N, C-alpha and C positions, 0 to 999 in steps of 0.2 A: 528210915527209922524202923525200929521194932516196936510197934504200937502195943501198949499194955491194955489189958482188959479194964472196962469200967469207965473209960472216957471216950469222947468222940474224936474222930479224925481231925476236926477243926480245933479241938483243944490242943492236940499235938502240934498243929501248924502254929497256933498262937504262942505256945511255949518255945518252939524252935525259933520263931521270929524274934521273940524277946531276947533269947540267949545269944543269938547271932547278931542282934542289932540290925536286922535286915529290913528293908523297906517293902519288898515284895516276896511273898512265899505262898506257894500253893501245893496241894497234894494231887496225886494222879489216880484218884479212885478211892472213895471213902470205904472204911471198914466200920461195921456197926460197933457200938460200945462193947458188946459182948466179945467181939473178935480181937485177936492179937495178930502180930506178925508184920510182914513187909508192907510198909507204907512209904513209897518214894516221895520225897519232898523236892520241889523245884524252887530255886532261889534266883531272883533277878531275871536275867536274860533267859535262863533255863525254862522259865514259865512258858515261853513261846513254843517249847517242844513237848509240853505236858500231854498234848493230844495224842502223840504217838505212843505214850505209855498208857493212856486211857484205852487206846485201841489194842493194847497188847494182851497176849494170853496170860492166864493166871493159874497158879497151883495152890491147892488148899488141902489141909488136913481137917477133917470134921468128925465130931462125935455126934451120933444121931441117936436120940432116945426113942425107943419103940414103944408103942402102946399109949402114948400121950400126945394129944394135939393141942397146940396153944394158939392163942389169938394172933400172935405175931409170927409164928413159925419158928421161934427160938425160945430159949429159956427165960427171956425177959418178959414174955407175954403170959397172960392168964390162961389157965387150963380150960379148954372148952369141950374136950371129949377124952374119954379113957376107954381102952379096950385091952383084952387079954392078948399078949404077944408071945405067950409061952410056946405056942405050937409052931412058930416061925423057925425054920431051919436055916443053917448057913447056906445050903444049896439053893433054897428059895430066895434068900437075900441076894446071892450072886446072880441068879437068873433074872431077878427083877431089876437089879442094877444094870445088867447088860442091855436091857431094853432102852436105857436112857443114853447109851453111848452112840455118838453120831450127831447129826443135825436134828434138833428137837425144838418144839415150841414151848415157851414158858409164859404163864401169865404173871406179871410182876406182883409182888405182895403190896398190899395197901400200906405196909410199914416200910416201904422202900423210899429212897431219896428222889425217885423220879418225880417230875413236876406235872401238875395238871392246872392249866390256866395260871401258871406262875407260882402255884403253891405246892410245896413238897407233899407227896401222898401221905407220909407219916403224920404230918400236921393235921390233915383232913381226917385221917383215921382216929386220931386222938380226940377229935371233936364228934366222933361217931358218924362221920360222913364216909360213905363208900361210893366210889365212882367206877364206871366201867373201864377196864384196862384191856387194850388190844394185846393179843399174844405176840411175843417177840421170838424170833428165830435165833437160837444160840447153838454152839457146838460143844459137845462133851467129847474130848479127844480120848480120855481114859478115865475110868472110875474103878478103883481097886478096893476090895474089901480087905482091910488089914486085921481086924479083930471082930469077934462075934460073941455076944452073950445074950441071954434072954432079955436083959434090960436095954442094951444098947449095942451099937455097932460103930466101928471106926472106919473111915474112908479116906482115901487119897484121890483127889479129883484134879485133872488137868482140863481146863475149859477156856472158851473164848471170852472176850469182853462181854459184859452185860449178863453173865450167868449168875443167877441167884442160888446160892447153896441152900438157903432155907426153903426155897421153892422146890429144889431137887429133893430135899428131905421130906417135905410134905407129900410130893408126888410118889416117892418111894414108899412112904407109909401107907398111902392109898392103895398102891399096887400090892402091898403085902396084906392089906385088909385090916390093919391095926392102927393106922395113924402114926405120926412121928413128928419130931421137931429137932432142931439143932440145939444140942446142949453145950457144945463148945466148938469154936472155929478158929483156925489159924491159917493165915495166908503164908504159904511157903515161898512163893515167888511171884513177881509181877514183871512181865517182860524179861529183860536181861538181869534183873536184880533178884538175888536170893537171900534167904534168911541169914546165911553165914556172913553176909556183908553188912548186916544191919546193926545199928547202934541203938541202945535203949535210952529212954529219957533219963533214967538214973545216971547212966554213964555220961550223958551230955551235961547234966547238971553238975556233975563232979569235976568236969573239965573246965578249969579256970583260965588256962592259957589259950589265947585266941589262935595262935599258930597250930596248937593241937586240934582245936575245933575245925580250923580251915582244912587240916589234913584229912578230916572225915568226909570232906566234899569230893565228889567224883566230877570229872569233866563233863561239860554239857553234852559232848559227843557220845558219852556212854549210853544215853537214851536211845540212840540209833546205831549202836556199835555193831549190830549184826548186818547192817545194810552194806552193800558194796561202796567203796570209796573212790572218788576221783581227786587227783591232786593237780593244782593249777600253778603255773608260774605267775609271778607278780603282775605282769601286764594283763594276762587273761583274767586273773582274780579281780583286777580293777573293774572290768566290765561286769563281772558277776555282782560285785558290790553295788553297781548301778542298776541292778535288776535285769540285765540283758543276758539272753541265752548265748552260750559259747560252744564252739566246736572243741571237743577234747579227744585226742587220740587214744584209742584202746578203751574207751568208756563202754559200759554196758549198753546193750541195744534197747532196753526198755526198763521201766520201773523207777524206783526212787533210789537216790544215792546220797551219801555224805559228801560234802565238798570241803576240801582242805586247800590252804595255800602253802606251797612249798617254802620252807624256811629252815633255819637251824633246827627248830622244833616245829613240825607241821602245825599250822594254825587252823582251827576249825572255823569255817565261815558260815556253815548252815547246811540246809538240805535242799536238794533239787530233784527235778523229774526229767527223764529222758523224753524228748519230743519225738514225733514221728520221723523227723528229718535227721535224727541222731544227735542234735545239740542238747546240751545240758541247760535246763531252765531253772534258775534259782526260785525256790518257793517260800522258804523261811530262813532269814539270815540273822546272825548274831550281830548286834550293834557293836561297832568298834570305837574305842576311845580315839 
């Protein structure tokens, strides 16, 4: 889905669930109400594979407002500090941004969805409660300055799972000595899925034909499409379905793999891991009718 601004990720899930008449739907990493963009949804058996998308890299476009610090780190929060950002130059912004590329530590915002003793941090924050958060190691693979003005800058960021763009904006503002917050945010990609593939809620609501709606769904295997694949004959696939490791000729020597059963059209069975003895061990399988 291409999530619109102003609603939560769960709102999108509930609307998609109703429109498809689905029993089980989940998303693979929430976007704040302010944010738009790529929000992969998993239906039915695909929810078993959502973790691999939660663990995937993300790409974002962000507009960062310089000189204003907010309570939440984004435009939805109350302003808590203001400073003159007119002396900040594009060269300074680029230099500051480069210091965040690589492995860094971030302290999650109190307005994040992380949980503390079962309670989301943002719920505690709204009650005026602040708890200590341990720094988390994340990776910023690239951070590009797209546009610069006295009031705001635009960035494109490619990062690992668990990276908070609002925290990056706050840290960037601190490094520039003027404070900052995210004024607009769009997720451009989540793992293998990119914005060009996404469907808007408006488009989905206008689609009355169930076949057209089903045509919008991608195969479960697309979640791990970049992984190497092994293809099994029917007899070997039988043992995999029973949860047993099998020997597969020409399989990779380590790591995770997609598992298919050879047929007229290859049938996706699930994912597995290569054991030290070279066998393929099934780890998560699709239930078959």
